[in-house]
A tleap script that builds the chain and sets N, CA, C and O, in Angstrom:
source leaprc.protein.ff14SB
mol = sequence {
  NMET LEU HIE LEU GLY GLY ILE ASP SER GLU
  ASP ILE ALA LEU TYR ASN LYS ILE ARG ILE
  HIE ARG ASN GLU ILE VAL HIE ASP MET ALA
  PRO PHE LEU THR ARG SER ARG LYS MET LEU
  ASP ALA SER LEU MET LEU GLY THR VAL SER
  LEU HIE ALA LYS ILE GLU LYS TRP TRP PHE
  SER PHE PHE GLU CVAL
}
set mol.1.N position { -18.044 8.003 3.676 }
set mol.1.CA position { -18.477 6.729 3.149 }
set mol.1.C position { -17.996 5.591 4.042 }
set mol.1.O position { -18.587 4.511 4.036 }
set mol.2.N position { -16.953 5.815 4.795 }
set mol.2.CA position { -16.431 4.777 5.681 }
set mol.2.C position { -17.479 4.357 6.700 }
set mol.2.O position { -17.682 3.162 6.918 }
set mol.3.N position { -18.141 5.307 7.321 }
set mol.3.CA position { -19.126 4.969 8.345 }
set mol.3.C position { -20.445 4.478 7.754 }
set mol.3.O position { -21.301 3.989 8.491 }
set mol.4.N position { -20.624 4.600 6.431 }
set mol.4.CA position { -21.833 4.116 5.775 }
set mol.4.C position { -21.658 2.719 5.175 }
set mol.4.O position { -22.593 2.178 4.583 }
set mol.5.N position { -20.486 2.142 5.321 }
set mol.5.CA position { -20.266 0.767 4.868 }
set mol.5.C position { -19.786 0.634 3.437 }
set mol.5.O position { -19.722 -0.478 2.911 }
set mol.6.N position { -19.451 1.730 2.801 }
set mol.6.CA position { -18.985 1.660 1.414 }
set mol.6.C position { -17.571 1.137 1.289 }
set mol.6.O position { -17.289 0.291 0.441 }
set mol.7.N position { -16.690 1.631 2.121 }
set mol.7.CA position { -15.307 1.177 2.134 }
set mol.7.C position { -14.891 0.920 3.579 }
set mol.7.O position { -15.514 1.409 4.521 }
set mol.8.N position { -13.835 0.150 3.728 }
set mol.8.CA position { -13.351 -0.142 5.080 }
set mol.8.C position { -11.896 0.301 5.213 }
set mol.8.O position { -11.335 0.890 4.290 }
set mol.9.N position { -11.304 0.022 6.337 }
set mol.9.CA position { -9.934 0.482 6.594 }
set mol.9.C position { -8.932 -0.179 5.648 }
set mol.9.O position { -7.917 0.432 5.315 }
set mol.10.N position { -9.191 -1.400 5.210 }
set mol.10.CA position { -8.317 -2.053 4.237 }
set mol.10.C position { -8.350 -1.328 2.900 }
set mol.10.O position { -7.322 -1.194 2.236 }
set mol.11.N position { -9.541 -0.856 2.501 }
set mol.11.CA position { -9.669 -0.104 1.258 }
set mol.11.C position { -8.913 1.218 1.342 }
set mol.11.O position { -8.297 1.645 0.366 }
set mol.12.N position { -8.958 1.856 2.486 }
set mol.12.CA position { -8.235 3.115 2.671 }
set mol.12.C position { -6.731 2.863 2.632 }
set mol.12.O position { -5.984 3.657 2.061 }
set mol.13.N position { -6.282 1.767 3.233 }
set mol.13.CA position { -4.859 1.422 3.178 }
set mol.13.C position { -4.431 1.146 1.734 }
set mol.13.O position { -3.353 1.568 1.315 }
set mol.14.N position { -5.272 0.441 0.974 }
set mol.14.CA position { -4.983 0.185 -0.433 }
set mol.14.C position { -4.913 1.494 -1.207 }
set mol.14.O position { -4.008 1.689 -2.018 }
set mol.15.N position { -5.858 2.388 -0.963 }
set mol.15.CA position { -5.857 3.687 -1.631 }
set mol.15.C position { -4.568 4.452 -1.341 }
set mol.15.O position { -3.992 5.060 -2.243 }
set mol.16.N position { -4.117 4.428 -0.101 }
set mol.16.CA position { -2.881 5.132 0.252 }
set mol.16.C position { -1.666 4.532 -0.450 }
set mol.16.O position { -0.778 5.268 -0.878 }
set mol.17.N position { -1.615 3.189 -0.575 }
set mol.17.CA position { -0.524 2.547 -1.308 }
set mol.17.C position { -0.567 2.941 -2.782 }
set mol.17.O position { 0.469 3.217 -3.387 }
set mol.18.N position { -1.774 2.967 -3.357 }
set mol.18.CA position { -1.932 3.357 -4.762 }
set mol.18.C position { -1.472 4.796 -4.953 }
set mol.18.O position { -0.767 5.100 -5.915 }
set mol.19.N position { -1.864 5.678 -4.049 }
set mol.19.CA position { -1.517 7.096 -4.153 }
set mol.19.C position { -0.010 7.297 -4.065 }
set mol.19.O position { 0.560 8.078 -4.827 }
set mol.20.N position { 0.630 6.600 -3.144 }
set mol.20.CA position { 2.084 6.718 -2.992 }
set mol.20.C position { 2.796 6.213 -4.243 }
set mol.20.O position { 3.733 6.851 -4.720 }
set mol.21.N position { 2.358 5.069 -4.780 }
set mol.21.CA position { 2.977 4.511 -5.980 }
set mol.21.C position { 2.752 5.426 -7.173 }
set mol.21.O position { 3.664 5.631 -7.974 }
set mol.22.N position { 1.562 5.975 -7.301 }
set mol.22.CA position { 1.260 6.916 -8.383 }
set mol.22.C position { 2.165 8.137 -8.303 }
set mol.22.O position { 2.688 8.593 -9.320 }
set mol.23.N position { 2.351 8.664 -7.107 }
set mol.23.CA position { 3.211 9.834 -6.942 }
set mol.23.C position { 4.666 9.513 -7.274 }
set mol.23.O position { 5.374 10.355 -7.829 }
set mol.24.N position { 5.117 8.307 -6.941 }
set mol.24.CA position { 6.471 7.895 -7.321 }
set mol.24.C position { 6.625 7.867 -8.835 }
set mol.24.O position { 7.627 8.332 -9.378 }
set mol.25.N position { 5.619 7.315 -9.508 }
set mol.25.CA position { 5.678 7.218 -10.960 }
set mol.25.C position { 5.705 8.601 -11.595 }
set mol.25.O position { 6.516 8.862 -12.483 }
set mol.26.N position { 4.833 9.477 -11.149 }
set mol.26.CA position { 4.689 10.790 -11.773 }
set mol.26.C position { 5.857 11.715 -11.444 }
set mol.26.O position { 6.348 12.420 -12.326 }
set mol.27.N position { 6.306 11.725 -10.205 }
set mol.27.CA position { 7.302 12.703 -9.784 }
set mol.27.C position { 8.736 12.218 -9.900 }
set mol.27.O position { 9.664 13.025 -9.844 }
set mol.28.N position { 8.934 10.917 -10.061 }
set mol.28.CA position { 10.281 10.369 -10.216 }
set mol.28.C position { 10.235 9.285 -11.287 }
set mol.28.O position { 10.440 8.105 -11.004 }
set mol.29.N position { 9.964 9.704 -12.518 }
set mol.29.CA position { 9.695 8.774 -13.604 }
set mol.29.C position { 10.941 8.079 -14.152 }
set mol.29.O position { 10.845 6.957 -14.650 }
set mol.30.N position { 12.082 8.707 -14.072 }
set mol.30.CA position { 13.294 8.169 -14.696 }
set mol.30.C position { 13.616 6.730 -14.286 }
set mol.30.O position { 13.894 5.912 -15.162 }
set mol.31.N position { 13.590 6.385 -13.001 }
set mol.31.CA position { 13.905 4.983 -12.651 }
set mol.31.C position { 12.912 3.982 -13.243 }
set mol.31.O position { 13.277 2.835 -13.498 }
set mol.32.N position { 11.686 4.390 -13.459 }
set mol.32.CA position { 10.706 3.488 -14.061 }
set mol.32.C position { 10.972 3.316 -15.554 }
set mol.32.O position { 10.766 2.232 -16.101 }
set mol.33.N position { 11.428 4.379 -16.214 }
set mol.33.CA position { 11.680 4.318 -17.646 }
set mol.33.C position { 12.957 3.569 -17.988 }
set mol.33.O position { 13.026 2.897 -19.018 }
set mol.34.N position { 13.958 3.676 -17.146 }
set mol.34.CA position { 15.231 3.010 -17.426 }
set mol.34.C position { 15.236 1.556 -16.976 }
set mol.34.O position { 16.139 0.800 -17.334 }
set mol.35.N position { 14.246 1.161 -16.203 }
set mol.35.CA position { 14.122 -0.214 -15.701 }
set mol.35.C position { 15.326 -0.637 -14.860 }
set mol.35.O position { 15.601 -1.826 -14.704 }
set mol.36.N position { 16.024 0.332 -14.334 }
set mol.36.CA position { 17.217 -0.022 -13.576 }
set mol.36.C position { 16.911 -0.307 -12.105 }
set mol.36.O position { 17.519 -1.187 -11.495 }
set mol.37.N position { 15.954 0.454 -11.537 }
set mol.37.CA position { 15.723 0.302 -10.099 }
set mol.37.C position { 14.285 -0.047 -9.743 }
set mol.37.O position { 14.049 -0.803 -8.801 }
set mol.38.N position { 13.327 0.491 -10.479 }
set mol.38.CA position { 11.936 0.358 -10.051 }
set mol.38.C position { 11.068 -0.225 -11.159 }
set mol.38.O position { 11.315 -0.022 -12.348 }
set mol.39.N position { 10.056 -0.949 -10.732 }
set mol.39.CA position { 9.085 -1.531 -11.660 }
set mol.39.C position { 7.692 -1.076 -11.249 }
set mol.39.O position { 7.438 -0.784 -10.080 }
set mol.40.N position { 6.813 -1.022 -12.206 }
set mol.40.CA position { 5.422 -0.710 -11.904 }
set mol.40.C position { 4.811 -1.866 -11.126 }
set mol.40.O position { 5.100 -3.030 -11.402 }
set mol.41.N position { 3.976 -1.546 -10.164 }
set mol.41.CA position { 3.294 -2.565 -9.376 }
set mol.41.C position { 1.904 -2.779 -9.978 }
set mol.41.O position { 0.966 -2.037 -9.686 }
set mol.42.N position { 1.790 -3.795 -10.816 }
set mol.42.CA position { 0.539 -4.053 -11.515 }
set mol.42.C position { -0.588 -4.409 -10.552 }
set mol.42.O position { -1.752 -4.139 -10.849 }
set mol.43.N position { -0.274 -5.001 -9.422 }
set mol.43.CA position { -1.328 -5.352 -8.463 }
set mol.43.C position { -2.008 -4.098 -7.915 }
set mol.43.O position { -3.204 -4.112 -7.625 }
set mol.44.N position { -1.242 -3.018 -7.774 }
set mol.44.CA position { -1.852 -1.773 -7.316 }
set mol.44.C position { -2.735 -1.170 -8.407 }
set mol.44.O position { -3.763 -0.560 -8.109 }
set mol.45.N position { -2.342 -1.336 -9.655 }
set mol.45.CA position { -3.173 -0.834 -10.748 }
set mol.45.C position { -4.502 -1.612 -10.804 }
set mol.45.O position { -5.559 -1.028 -11.044 }
set mol.46.N position { -4.435 -2.911 -10.584 }
set mol.46.CA position { -5.660 -3.716 -10.530 }
set mol.46.C position { -6.469 -3.365 -9.288 }
set mol.46.O position { -7.699 -3.417 -9.310 }
set mol.47.N position { -5.787 -3.011 -8.214 }
set mol.47.CA position { -6.468 -2.573 -7.001 }
set mol.47.C position { -7.270 -1.309 -7.235 }
set mol.47.O position { -8.334 -1.126 -6.645 }
set mol.48.N position { -6.763 -0.432 -8.097 }
set mol.48.CA position { -7.492 0.783 -8.456 }
set mol.48.C position { -8.824 0.431 -9.095 }
set mol.48.O position { -9.854 1.017 -8.762 }
set mol.49.N position { -8.802 -0.514 -10.003 }
set mol.49.CA position { -10.025 -0.929 -10.699 }
set mol.49.C position { -11.007 -1.560 -9.725 }
set mol.49.O position { -12.198 -1.253 -9.766 }
set mol.50.N position { -10.529 -2.432 -8.855 }
set mol.50.CA position { -11.441 -3.102 -7.922 }
set mol.50.C position { -12.007 -2.128 -6.893 }
set mol.50.O position { -13.170 -2.245 -6.507 }
set mol.51.N position { -11.203 -1.175 -6.449 }
set mol.51.CA position { -11.688 -0.175 -5.500 }
set mol.51.C position { -12.732 0.723 -6.151 }
set mol.51.O position { -13.747 1.049 -5.536 }
set mol.52.N position { -12.486 1.118 -7.386 }
set mol.52.CA position { -13.459 1.935 -8.116 }
set mol.52.C position { -14.768 1.177 -8.305 }
set mol.52.O position { -15.846 1.743 -8.123 }
set mol.53.N position { -14.680 -0.095 -8.669 }
set mol.53.CA position { -15.887 -0.905 -8.860 }
set mol.53.C position { -16.667 -1.045 -7.562 }
set mol.53.O position { -17.897 -0.993 -7.571 }
set mol.54.N position { -15.974 -1.222 -6.455 }
set mol.54.CA position { -16.633 -1.342 -5.155 }
set mol.54.C position { -17.387 -0.065 -4.803 }
set mol.54.O position { -18.520 -0.121 -4.325 }
set mol.55.N position { -16.763 1.078 -5.039 }
set mol.55.CA position { -17.414 2.360 -4.751 }
set mol.55.C position { -18.602 2.583 -5.674 }
set mol.55.O position { -19.645 3.066 -5.233 }
set mol.56.N position { -18.458 2.240 -6.947 }
set mol.56.CA position { -19.563 2.391 -7.908 }
set mol.56.C position { -20.764 1.539 -7.508 }
set mol.56.O position { -21.902 2.005 -7.564 }
set mol.57.N position { -20.515 0.298 -7.105 }
set mol.57.CA position { -21.616 -0.576 -6.681 }
set mol.57.C position { -22.298 -0.013 -5.439 }
set mol.57.O position { -23.525 -0.025 -5.343 }
set mol.58.N position { -21.506 0.479 -4.490 }
set mol.58.CA position { -22.072 1.068 -3.283 }
set mol.58.C position { -22.902 2.299 -3.636 }
set mol.58.O position { -24.011 2.462 -3.127 }
set mol.59.N position { -22.385 3.155 -4.491 }
set mol.59.CA position { -23.091 4.372 -4.891 }
set mol.59.C position { -24.423 4.021 -5.552 }
set mol.59.O position { -25.453 4.618 -5.238 }
set mol.60.N position { -24.398 3.056 -6.462 }
set mol.60.CA position { -25.620 2.673 -7.148 }
set mol.60.C position { -26.657 2.112 -6.197 }
set mol.60.O position { -27.838 2.446 -6.295 }
set mol.61.N position { -26.224 1.257 -5.270 }
set mol.61.CA position { -27.196 0.620 -4.376 }
set mol.61.C position { -27.764 1.579 -3.327 }
set mol.61.O position { -28.886 1.377 -2.862 }
set mol.62.N position { -27.021 2.609 -2.946 }
set mol.62.CA position { -27.506 3.526 -1.910 }
set mol.62.C position { -28.094 4.828 -2.423 }
set mol.62.O position { -28.925 5.431 -1.744 }
set mol.63.N position { -27.686 5.279 -3.604 }
set mol.63.CA position { -28.151 6.563 -4.075 }
set mol.63.C position { -28.946 6.503 -5.369 }
set mol.63.O position { -29.871 7.293 -5.555 }
set mol.64.N position { -28.612 5.595 -6.256 }
set mol.64.CA position { -29.284 5.544 -7.542 }
set mol.64.C position { -30.597 4.786 -7.485 }
set mol.64.O position { -31.511 5.069 -8.260 }
set mol.65.N position { -30.699 3.834 -6.585 }
set mol.65.CA position { -31.902 3.002 -6.517 }
set mol.65.C position { -32.958 3.666 -5.736 }
set mol.65.O position { -34.045 3.112 -5.572 }
savepdb mol mol.pdb
quit
């Protein structure tokens, strides 16, 4: 999809940040639950929604229409 114009290198970098943060949450949950060291990054969660919406719009315009 990268070479078809659906996503760009910034989107891939955002996806990698989201994936790393998700893995931290899932595999090392205790610091997030105790609020002692780590906090959830809400901007990355919103980035997930915007990235999904971008891909959905691209999919609809290139394949569904």
